[in-house]
Backbone as a chain_set.jsonl record, in Angstrom:
{"seq": "XXXXXXXXXXXXXXXXXXXXXXXXXXXXXXXXXXXXXXXXXXXXXXXXXXXXXXXXXXXXXXXXXXXXXXXXXXXXXXXXXXXXXX", "coords": {"N": [[87.229, -64.066, 20.175], [84.02, -64.112, 18.677], [81.284, -61.994, 18.081], [77.829, -61.124, 17.526], [76.869, -57.914, 16.617], [76.245, -54.328, 16.624], [77.479, -51.337, 15.161], [78.91, -48.04, 14.624], [80.48, -46.713, 11.761], [83.605, -45.164, 11.946], [84.505, -43.679, 9.84], [82.431, -43.141, 7.943], [80.077, -42.879, 9.387], [77.96, -44.542, 9.054], [75.745, -47.076, 10.281], [76.384, -50.349, 11.115], [75.461, -53.82, 11.14], [76.597, -56.912, 12.183], [79.139, -59.446, 12.403], [81.605, -59.287, 14.852], [85.027, -59.579, 15.464], [86.226, -59.758, 18.515], [88.768, -59.892, 19.587], [90.46, -58.803, 17.68], [89.168, -56.498, 17.106], [87.747, -56.168, 14.681], [85.498, -56.27, 11.896], [84.106, -59.272, 10.678], [83.349, -61.385, 7.928], [80.166, -60.854, 6.306], [78.727, -57.635, 6.614], [75.916, -55.58, 7.39], [74.34, -52.603, 6.328], [72.497, -50.816, 8.524], [71.603, -48.332, 9.13], [69.329, -46.503, 8.729], [67.232, -48.042, 9.855], [68.173, -48.381, 12.49], [68.393, -45.731, 13.493], [65.717, -44.904, 13.305], [64.541, -46.754, 15.071], [65.723, -45.965, 17.499], [64.663, -43.364, 17.703], [61.912, -43.979, 17.976], [62.046, -45.424, 20.378], [62.94, -43.416, 22.194], [60.726, -41.708, 22.089], [58.645, -43.341, 23.057], [59.574, -44.2, 25.614], [60.134, -41.785, 26.828], [62.561, -40.793, 27.829], [65.895, -39.693, 28.637], [69.275, -40.035, 27.505], [72.719, -40.205, 28.364], [76.039, -40.184, 27.229], [79.429, -40.618, 27.808], [82.07, -39.286, 25.928], [85.186, -39.741, 24.077], [86.781, -37.402, 24.505], [86.105, -36.58, 27.006], [83.821, -35.06, 27.196], [80.178, -34.975, 27.06], [77.643, -36.749, 25.286], [74.33, -36.177, 24.689], [71.275, -37.774, 24.324], [67.988, -37.121, 23.422], [64.48, -36.382, 23.055], [62.119, -34.385, 21.198], [58.9, -33.284, 20.706], [57.113, -31.562, 18.311], [54.746, -29.144, 16.991], [55.023, -28.121, 14.385], [57.456, -28.52, 11.81], [60.745, -27.323, 12.092], [62.471, -25.251, 9.708], [65.113, -26.136, 9.061], [64.952, -28.874, 9.287], [63.199, -29.896, 7.437], [64.039, -31.043, 5.003], [64.956, -33.497, 5.825], [63.027, -35.083, 7.105], [61.267, -37.923, 8.508], [58.922, -40.663, 8.717], [57.196, -41.79, 11.601], [55.181, -44.185, 13.04], [52.896, -43.626, 15.46]], "CA": [[85.804, -64.322, 20.318], [83.195, -63.445, 17.688], [79.949, -61.674, 18.583], [76.929, -60.354, 16.677], [76.738, -56.599, 17.221], [76.05, -53.173, 15.756], [78.438, -50.273, 15.435], [78.989, -46.971, 13.629], [81.772, -46.555, 11.101], [84.22, -43.872, 12.258], [84.782, -42.974, 8.582], [81.225, -42.704, 7.238], [78.954, -42.693, 10.294], [76.937, -45.561, 8.818], [75.606, -48.074, 11.336], [76.426, -51.694, 10.55], [75.177, -54.983, 11.964], [77.329, -58.053, 11.671], [79.94, -60.205, 13.358], [82.831, -58.594, 15.231], [86.072, -60.333, 16.149], [86.555, -58.892, 19.648], [90.211, -59.913, 19.837], [91.109, -57.929, 16.702], [88.29, -55.342, 16.9], [87.505, -56.076, 13.248], [84.342, -56.969, 11.353], [84.421, -60.47, 9.891], [82.207, -61.796, 7.133], [79.301, -59.822, 5.749], [78.053, -56.72, 7.528], [74.777, -54.962, 6.722], [74.052, -51.219, 6.701], [71.18, -50.733, 9.174], [71.546, -46.958, 9.64], [67.966, -45.968, 8.795], [66.467, -48.835, 10.828], [68.667, -48.126, 13.848], [68.029, -44.368, 13.897], [64.265, -44.899, 13.517], [64.26, -47.507, 16.303], [66.108, -45.113, 18.634], [63.662, -42.294, 17.791], [60.699, -44.578, 18.541], [62.345, -45.753, 21.768], [62.95, -42.175, 22.974], [59.362, -41.206, 22.147], [57.842, -44.229, 23.91], [60.079, -44.229, 26.991], [60.238, -40.416, 27.358], [63.78, -40.883, 28.639], [67.113, -39.124, 28.069], [70.478, -40.846, 27.705], [73.981, -39.465, 28.268], [77.204, -41.036, 27.007], [80.714, -39.914, 27.844], [82.853, -39.534, 24.729], [86.627, -39.844, 24.315], [87.415, -36.167, 24.977], [85.609, -36.272, 28.348], [82.526, -34.395, 27.106], [79.037, -35.888, 27.054], [76.659, -36.722, 24.217], [73.011, -36.392, 25.281], [70.193, -38.127, 23.407], [66.663, -36.842, 23.96], [63.525, -36.155, 21.973], [61.246, -33.227, 21.301], [57.769, -33.386, 19.796], [56.7, -30.199, 17.973], [53.572, -29.036, 16.116], [55.466, -27.945, 13.005], [58.869, -28.84, 11.647], [61.624, -26.192, 11.772], [62.939, -25.273, 8.316], [66.35, -26.888, 8.86], [64.666, -30.308, 9.322], [62.215, -30.291, 6.421], [64.664, -31.891, 3.989], [65.36, -34.776, 6.401], [62.002, -35.661, 7.976], [60.884, -39.312, 8.282], [57.634, -40.999, 9.34], [57.108, -42.775, 12.682], [53.79, -44.467, 13.39], [52.748, -43.626, 16.934]], "C": [[85.057, -63.517, 19.257], [81.805, -63.232, 18.262], [79.149, -60.945, 17.509], [76.714, -59.011, 17.368], [76.407, -55.552, 16.171], [77.087, -52.131, 16.133], [78.461, -49.26, 14.311], [80.401, -46.896, 13.064], [82.357, -45.198, 11.464], [84.52, -43.054, 11.003], [83.524, -42.373, 7.958], [80.05, -42.374, 8.155], [77.841, -43.701, 10.078], [76.935, -46.559, 9.968], [75.516, -49.441, 10.674], [76.052, -52.72, 11.601], [75.929, -56.144, 11.348], [78.081, -58.746, 12.786], [81.257, -59.482, 13.586], [83.773, -59.576, 15.912], [86.567, -59.435, 17.271], [88.044, -58.847, 19.942], [90.952, -58.946, 18.914], [90.346, -56.626, 16.481], [88.039, -55.092, 15.42], [86.231, -56.827, 12.875], [84.825, -58.171, 10.56], [83.164, -60.89, 9.138], [81.419, -60.598, 6.64], [78.723, -58.944, 6.846], [76.983, -55.978, 6.736], [74.585, -53.548, 7.233], [72.626, -51.153, 7.247], [70.937, -49.322, 9.722], [70.118, -46.456, 9.797], [67.118, -46.707, 9.822], [66.878, -48.494, 12.257], [68.252, -46.745, 14.347], [66.527, -44.283, 14.169], [63.905, -45.628, 14.81], [64.615, -46.686, 17.539], [65.096, -43.984, 18.806], [62.367, -42.817, 18.417], [60.891, -44.888, 20.019], [62.296, -44.502, 22.651], [61.536, -41.63, 23.144], [58.505, -42.035, 23.111], [58.268, -44.142, 25.369], [60.146, -42.851, 27.646], [61.438, -40.303, 28.299], [64.936, -40.23, 27.898], [68.274, -40.063, 28.365], [71.701, -39.953, 27.565], [75.125, -40.467, 28.151], [78.454, -40.174, 27.054], [81.5, -40.287, 26.595], [84.341, -39.385, 25.039], [87.282, -38.582, 24.862], [86.904, -35.724, 26.343], [84.279, -35.529, 28.348], [81.421, -35.446, 27.073], [78.164, -35.661, 25.827], [75.318, -37.053, 24.863], [72.009, -36.676, 24.173], [68.871, -37.854, 24.102], [65.721, -36.647, 22.774], [62.698, -34.912, 22.26], [60.133, -33.412, 20.271], [57.233, -31.971, 19.582], [55.495, -30.236, 17.03], [53.969, -28.882, 14.655], [56.979, -28.09, 12.957], [59.679, -27.584, 11.336], [62.207, -26.362, 10.37], [64.18, -26.135, 8.113], [66.155, -28.404, 8.935], [63.838, -30.782, 8.134], [62.789, -31.213, 5.36], [64.905, -33.309, 4.501], [64.296, -35.447, 7.258], [61.641, -37.08, 7.54], [59.593, -39.575, 9.035], [57.818, -42.044, 10.436], [55.631, -42.958, 12.991], [53.671, -44.551, 14.895], [51.353, -44.01, 17.341]], "O": [[85.417, -62.375, 18.971], [81.212, -64.138, 18.847], [79.717, -60.234, 16.68], [76.412, -58.966, 18.561], [76.303, -55.853, 14.982], [77.519, -52.055, 17.283], [78.082, -49.566, 13.181], [81.385, -47.003, 13.795], [81.683, -44.18, 11.31], [84.765, -41.851, 11.1], [83.542, -41.232, 7.496], [79.127, -41.667, 7.749], [76.872, -43.72, 10.837], [77.976, -46.853, 10.555], [74.688, -49.667, 9.791], [76.29, -52.526, 12.794], [75.901, -56.337, 10.133], [77.715, -58.653, 13.958], [81.944, -59.108, 12.635], [83.377, -60.31, 16.817], [87.258, -58.45, 17.011], [88.533, -57.861, 20.493], [91.948, -58.342, 19.311], [90.813, -55.748, 15.757], [88.106, -53.955, 14.953], [85.917, -57.87, 13.447], [85.832, -58.098, 9.855], [82.052, -60.764, 9.65], [81.931, -59.481, 6.567], [78.283, -59.44, 7.883], [77.137, -55.773, 5.532], [74.658, -53.31, 8.438], [71.664, -51.403, 6.521], [70.163, -49.14, 10.661], [69.731, -46.028, 10.885], [66.37, -46.084, 10.576], [66.026, -48.337, 13.131], [67.81, -46.601, 15.487], [66.107, -43.665, 15.148], [63.049, -45.162, 15.563], [63.879, -46.709, 18.525], [64.707, -43.675, 19.932], [61.793, -42.166, 19.291], [59.995, -44.642, 20.826], [61.688, -44.516, 23.722], [61.183, -41.143, 24.218], [57.731, -41.479, 23.89], [57.426, -44.025, 26.26], [60.207, -42.747, 28.871], [61.333, -39.787, 29.411], [64.957, -40.214, 26.667], [68.256, -40.797, 29.354], [71.716, -39.043, 26.736], [75.175, -41.463, 28.873], [78.522, -39.126, 26.413], [81.589, -41.462, 26.24], [84.713, -38.956, 26.131], [88.25, -38.678, 25.617], [87.224, -34.626, 26.799], [83.664, -35.381, 29.405], [81.69, -36.648, 27.059], [77.972, -34.528, 25.386], [75.18, -38.09, 25.513], [71.903, -35.921, 23.207], [68.65, -38.297, 25.229], [66.14, -36.74, 21.62], [62.593, -34.455, 23.398], [60.405, -33.667, 19.098], [56.935, -31.263, 20.543], [55.256, -31.238, 16.356], [53.322, -29.45, 13.776], [57.681, -27.819, 13.932], [59.338, -26.85, 10.408], [62.41, -27.484, 9.906], [64.292, -26.806, 7.087], [67.097, -29.152, 8.673], [63.792, -31.982, 7.864], [62.079, -32.087, 4.862], [65.045, -34.234, 3.701], [64.63, -36.31, 8.071], [61.7, -37.406, 6.355], [59.211, -38.789, 9.902], [58.499, -43.051, 10.242], [54.91, -41.979, 13.182], [54.26, -45.423, 15.533], [51.049, -44.062, 18.533]]}, "num_chains": 1, "name": "protein.A"}
């Protein structure tokens, strides 16, 4: 079965959108790098919904996604800041 989906590359961390062959767990045809769009959409979603998400990962630990709105940007973020229109 082939489905349209998004997924992160285990090698590069890039997020791709395209068609996945579910029987072979392989991308087929052209896939598009949507990393910046996907991360921005998740940031906007977290800000709007004011909700946290937790996902169990393979080693049994949990990955928690949440947001924090601050007055000024900590130094370790200044190189990587992006704009969201709120």
